[in-house]
C-alpha atoms as a printed R data frame, in Angstrom:
    type eleno elety resid chain resno       x       y       z
1   ATOM     1    CA   UNK     A     1 -43.352   8.113 -15.550
2   ATOM     2    CA   UNK     A     2 -42.368  10.614 -12.933
3   ATOM     3    CA   UNK     A     3 -39.152   8.976 -11.891
4   ATOM     4    CA   UNK     A     4 -38.697   7.519 -15.729
5   ATOM     5    CA   UNK     A     5 -38.843  10.886 -16.550
6   ATOM     6    CA   UNK     A     6 -37.225  12.905 -13.644
7   ATOM     7    CA   UNK     A     7 -33.591  10.143 -13.828
8   ATOM     8    CA   UNK     A     8 -33.781  11.311 -17.903
9   ATOM     9    CA   UNK     A     9 -33.204  14.667 -16.996
10  ATOM    10    CA   UNK     A    10 -30.786  13.706 -14.875
11  ATOM    11    CA   UNK     A    11 -28.983  11.974 -17.237
12  ATOM    12    CA   UNK     A    12 -29.188  14.732 -19.603
13  ATOM    13    CA   UNK     A    13 -27.351  16.961 -17.440
14  ATOM    14    CA   UNK     A    14 -25.038  14.857 -17.189
15  ATOM    15    CA   UNK     A    15 -24.470  13.932 -21.013
16  ATOM    16    CA   UNK     A    16 -24.527  17.944 -21.557
17  ATOM    17    CA   UNK     A    17 -21.448  17.995 -18.992
18  ATOM    18    CA   UNK     A    18 -19.193  15.855 -20.203
19  ATOM    19    CA   UNK     A    19 -20.851  16.779 -24.116
20  ATOM    20    CA   UNK     A    20 -19.569  20.971 -22.499
21  ATOM    21    CA   UNK     A    21 -17.064  20.253 -20.278
22  ATOM    22    CA   UNK     A    22 -15.716  17.303 -21.298
23  ATOM    23    CA   UNK     A    23 -11.708  18.458 -22.932
24  ATOM    24    CA   UNK     A    24 -11.298  20.532 -19.662
25  ATOM    25    CA   UNK     A    25 -12.286  17.425 -17.289
26  ATOM    26    CA   UNK     A    26  -9.538  15.139 -18.907
27  ATOM    27    CA   UNK     A    27  -7.110  18.649 -19.081
28  ATOM    28    CA   UNK     A    28  -7.408  18.722 -14.975
29  ATOM    29    CA   UNK     A    29  -6.900  15.636 -14.334
30  ATOM    30    CA   UNK     A    30  -4.691  15.002 -16.315
31  ATOM    31    CA   UNK     A    31  -2.178  18.035 -15.002
32  ATOM    32    CA   UNK     A    32  -2.718  16.780 -11.577
33  ATOM    33    CA   UNK     A    33  -1.361  12.857 -12.317
34  ATOM    34    CA   UNK     A    34  -0.099  13.383 -15.076
35  ATOM    35    CA   UNK     A    35  -1.036   9.553 -15.784
36  ATOM    36    CA   UNK     A    36  -3.644   9.312 -19.041
37  ATOM    37    CA   UNK     A    37  -5.808   6.306 -17.443
38  ATOM    38    CA   UNK     A    38  -5.530   7.732 -14.214
39  ATOM    39    CA   UNK     A    39  -7.089  11.622 -15.366
40  ATOM    40    CA   UNK     A    40 -10.380   9.628 -17.356
41  ATOM    41    CA   UNK     A    41 -10.478   6.922 -14.123
42  ATOM    42    CA   UNK     A    42 -10.290  10.979 -12.678
43  ATOM    43    CA   UNK     A    43 -13.417  11.874 -15.581
44  ATOM    44    CA   UNK     A    44 -15.293   8.820 -14.584
45  ATOM    45    CA   UNK     A    45 -15.536   9.545 -10.511
46  ATOM    46    CA   UNK     A    46 -16.136  12.906 -11.093
47  ATOM    47    CA   UNK     A    47 -19.523  12.174 -13.624
48  ATOM    48    CA   UNK     A    48 -20.644   9.783 -11.072
49  ATOM    49    CA   UNK     A    49 -20.487  12.054  -8.342
50  ATOM    50    CA   UNK     A    50 -21.962  14.834 -10.739
51  ATOM    51    CA   UNK     A    51 -24.754  13.012 -10.970
52  ATOM    52    CA   UNK     A    52 -25.459  12.180  -7.491
53  ATOM    53    CA   UNK     A    53 -25.125  15.508  -6.631
54  ATOM    54    CA   UNK     A    54 -27.019  16.616  -9.942
55  ATOM    55    CA   UNK     A    55 -29.286  18.927  -7.935
56  ATOM    56    CA   UNK     A    56 -26.560  21.377  -7.566
57  ATOM    57    CA   UNK     A    57 -26.248  22.287 -11.171
58  ATOM    58    CA   UNK     A    58 -28.983  24.476 -12.067
59  ATOM    59    CA   UNK     A    59 -28.537  25.809 -15.728
60  ATOM    60    CA   UNK     A    60 -24.933  24.053 -17.125
61  ATOM    61    CA   UNK     A    61 -23.559  26.519 -18.572
62  ATOM    62    CA   UNK     A    62 -23.332  28.613 -15.584
63  ATOM    63    CA   UNK     A    63 -20.458  30.804 -14.414
64  ATOM    64    CA   UNK     A    64 -20.891  28.634 -11.077
65  ATOM    65    CA   UNK     A    65 -21.647  25.733 -12.694
66  ATOM    66    CA   UNK     A    66 -18.467  25.814 -13.966
67  ATOM    67    CA   UNK     A    67 -16.109  26.264 -11.288
68  ATOM    68    CA   UNK     A    68 -18.357  23.440  -9.388
69  ATOM    69    CA   UNK     A    69 -17.518  20.938 -12.218
70  ATOM    70    CA   UNK     A    70 -13.624  21.637 -12.590
71  ATOM    71    CA   UNK     A    71 -13.582  21.353  -7.836
72  ATOM    72    CA   UNK     A    72 -15.418  18.118  -8.650
73  ATOM    73    CA   UNK     A    73 -13.276  16.905 -10.955
74  ATOM    74    CA   UNK     A    74  -9.706  18.377  -9.691
75  ATOM    75    CA   UNK     A    75 -10.908  16.776  -6.412
76  ATOM    76    CA   UNK     A    76 -10.949  13.936  -7.562
77  ATOM    77    CA   UNK     A    77  -8.017  13.249  -9.563
78  ATOM    78    CA   UNK     A    78  -5.450  14.849  -6.176
79  ATOM    79    CA   UNK     A    79  -8.332  11.704  -4.452
80  ATOM    80    CA   UNK     A    80  -6.707   8.982  -6.758
81  ATOM    81    CA   UNK     A    81  -3.509  10.965  -6.740
82  ATOM    82    CA   UNK     A    82  -3.356  10.347  -3.044
83  ATOM    83    CA   UNK     A    83  -4.284   6.244  -2.831
84  ATOM    84    CA   UNK     A    84  -1.123   6.448  -5.827
85  ATOM    85    CA   UNK     A    85   1.383   8.230  -3.665
86  ATOM    86    CA   UNK     A    86  -0.011   6.033  -0.633
87  ATOM    87    CA   UNK     A    87   0.660   2.485  -3.384
88  ATOM    88    CA   UNK     A    88   3.873   3.660  -4.477
89  ATOM    89    CA   UNK     A    89   5.191   5.123  -1.302
90  ATOM    90    CA   UNK     A    90   4.141   1.188   0.183
91  ATOM    91    CA   UNK     A    91   5.817  -0.675  -2.366
92  ATOM    92    CA   UNK     A    92   8.843   1.403  -2.238
93  ATOM    93    CA   UNK     A    93   9.790   0.285   1.284
94  ATOM    94    CA   UNK     A    94   8.505  -3.082   0.824
95  ATOM    95    CA   UNK     A    95  10.275  -3.800  -2.821
96  ATOM    96    CA   UNK     A    96  13.321  -2.026  -0.308
97  ATOM    97    CA   UNK     A    97  13.435  -3.268   2.914
98  ATOM    98    CA   UNK     A    98  11.616  -6.180   1.264
99  ATOM    99    CA   UNK     A    99  14.665  -7.785  -0.963
100 ATOM   100    CA   UNK     A   100  17.752  -6.071   0.485
101 ATOM   101    CA   UNK     A   101  20.472  -7.383   0.946
102 ATOM   102    CA   UNK     A   102  20.311  -8.480   4.181
103 ATOM   103    CA   UNK     A   103  17.562 -10.490   4.130
104 ATOM   104    CA   UNK     A   104  18.664 -14.397   4.131
105 ATOM   105    CA   UNK     A   105  16.468 -17.103   1.693
106 ATOM   106    CA   UNK     A   106  12.462 -16.299   3.996
107 ATOM   107    CA   UNK     A   107  13.065 -12.663   3.406
108 ATOM   108    CA   UNK     A   108  13.904 -12.584   7.437
109 ATOM   109    CA   UNK     A   109  17.019  -9.949   8.508
110 ATOM   110    CA   UNK     A   110  20.200 -11.726   8.182
111 ATOM   111    CA   UNK     A   111  21.611 -10.065  10.842
112 ATOM   112    CA   UNK     A   112  25.419 -11.684  10.562
113 ATOM   113    CA   UNK     A   113  25.511  -9.532   7.072
114 ATOM   114    CA   UNK     A   114  23.390  -6.698   8.314
115 ATOM   115    CA   UNK     A   115  25.934  -6.809  10.933
116 ATOM   116    CA   UNK     A   116  29.266  -7.181   8.196
117 ATOM   117    CA   UNK     A   117  28.035  -4.540   6.297
118 ATOM   118    CA   UNK     A   118  27.868  -1.555   9.203
119 ATOM   119    CA   UNK     A   119  30.715  -2.683  10.731
120 ATOM   120    CA   UNK     A   120  29.580  -5.091  13.930
121 ATOM   121    CA   UNK     A   121  31.331  -6.978  15.622
122 ATOM   122    CA   UNK     A   122  30.339 -10.320  16.216
123 ATOM   123    CA   UNK     A   123  29.254  -9.320  20.320
124 ATOM   124    CA   UNK     A   124  26.988  -7.164  18.235
125 ATOM   125    CA   UNK     A   125  25.296  -9.411  16.226
126 ATOM   126    CA   UNK     A   126  24.704 -12.291  19.222
127 ATOM   127    CA   UNK     A   127  23.167  -9.325  20.619
128 ATOM   128    CA   UNK     A   128  21.396  -8.620  18.071
129 ATOM   129    CA   UNK     A   129  19.805 -12.269  17.847
130 ATOM   130    CA   UNK     A   130  18.289 -12.050  20.817
131 ATOM   131    CA   UNK     A   131  15.571  -9.727  19.915
132 ATOM   132    CA   UNK     A   132  12.271 -10.719  18.608
133 ATOM   133    CA   UNK     A   133  11.961 -10.113  14.594
134 ATOM   134    CA   UNK     A   134   9.617  -6.731  14.971
135 ATOM   135    CA   UNK     A   135  12.054  -5.264  16.820
136 ATOM   136    CA   UNK     A   136  15.277  -6.922  15.240
137 ATOM   137    CA   UNK     A   137  13.276  -5.279  12.156
138 ATOM   138    CA   UNK     A   138  12.373  -1.670  13.683
139 ATOM   139    CA   UNK     A   139  16.125  -0.984  14.770
140 ATOM   140    CA   UNK     A   140  17.382  -2.247  10.936
141 ATOM   141    CA   UNK     A   141  14.072   0.500   9.389
142 ATOM   142    CA   UNK     A   142  15.081   3.586  12.166
143 ATOM   143    CA   UNK     A   143  19.663   2.791  12.131
144 ATOM   144    CA   UNK     A   144  20.433   1.160   8.440
145 ATOM   145    CA   UNK     A   145  17.760   2.914   5.929
146 ATOM   146    CA   UNK     A   146  17.004   6.704   8.339
147 ATOM   147    CA   UNK     A   147  13.304   6.024   8.700
148 ATOM   148    CA   UNK     A   148  10.939   7.850  11.401
149 ATOM   149    CA   UNK     A   149   9.034   6.098  13.623
150 ATOM   150    CA   UNK     A   150   6.174   7.154  11.642
151 ATOM   151    CA   UNK     A   151   7.234   5.530   8.684
152 ATOM   152    CA   UNK     A   152   8.164   2.504  10.140
153 ATOM   153    CA   UNK     A   153   4.821   1.842  12.069
154 ATOM   154    CA   UNK     A   154   2.943   2.666   8.730
155 ATOM   155    CA   UNK     A   155   5.452   0.550   6.537
156 ATOM   156    CA   UNK     A   156   5.015  -2.391   9.904
157 ATOM   157    CA   UNK     A   157   1.286  -1.327  10.065
158 ATOM   158    CA   UNK     A   158   1.882  -0.966  14.166
159 ATOM   159    CA   UNK     A   159   0.555   2.469  16.152
160 ATOM   160    CA   UNK     A   160   3.629   5.065  16.740
161 ATOM   161    CA   UNK     A   161   3.686   5.203  19.516
162 ATOM   162    CA   UNK     A   162   4.363   1.166  19.543
163 ATOM   163    CA   UNK     A   163   6.591   1.340  17.776
164 ATOM   164    CA   UNK     A   164   8.448   3.567  19.884
165 ATOM   165    CA   UNK     A   165   8.551   1.790  22.642
166 ATOM   166    CA   UNK     A   166   9.388  -1.372  20.769
167 ATOM   167    CA   UNK     A   167  12.098   0.480  19.681
168 ATOM   168    CA   UNK     A   168  13.424   2.214  23.796
169 ATOM   169    CA   UNK     A   169  13.002  -1.253  24.872
170 ATOM   170    CA   UNK     A   170  14.934  -3.231  22.480
171 ATOM   171    CA   UNK     A   171  17.765  -0.353  22.909
172 ATOM   172    CA   UNK     A   172  17.405  -1.519  26.284
173 ATOM   173    CA   UNK     A   173  17.918  -5.134  25.916
174 ATOM   174    CA   UNK     A   174  20.391  -4.401  24.084
175 ATOM   175    CA   UNK     A   175  22.403  -2.751  26.836
176 ATOM   176    CA   UNK     A   176  21.901  -4.369  29.626
177 ATOM   177    CA   UNK     A   177  22.841  -7.405  27.909
178 ATOM   178    CA   UNK     A   178  25.619  -5.986  26.028
179 ATOM   179    CA   UNK     A   179  26.781  -4.871  30.213
180 ATOM   180    CA   UNK     A   180  26.162  -7.719  31.267
181 ATOM   181    CA   UNK     A   181  28.778  -9.864  29.279
182 ATOM   182    CA   UNK     A   182  31.061  -6.668  29.455
183 ATOM   183    CA   UNK     A   183  30.792  -7.008  33.284
184 ATOM   184    CA   UNK     A   184  29.208  -4.063  34.386
């Protein structure tokens, strides 16, 4: 019986918070996210956090409580914004490279189209074909699209140092094949 009373008090406190601050909560979340649906999600997540941490709110009308509510909503909205930005970042990268004019029917990098567009001769085209697909992708991201090693690592779900080393080894392999072909 005591537990039920405590739960009812907590639920009433969260309802009071919503009734008193819902406009402030929604407008704050919307000002950060710029999307009605995401701001509603942020408010809902904030209410869950406030429910879980209801002991931190003594008086709904107190200035400290208002500041705490503001902080929780702001943090939830920022968390959602970060997740959305990250999701959009990956979607943009996959679309940009995944639907590239340099891809063949299977969605893999078409070396001949790539070389023709960037003015490489047939020698470079043949040398690039000696690299494995991952190394070709790293070179394409780096030199065609101008991505940093950190960005390439995120796109390819690899460690930044691994991308850097593969890039370096691919360039060394290209150099050695070109030098061997030129008789050096």
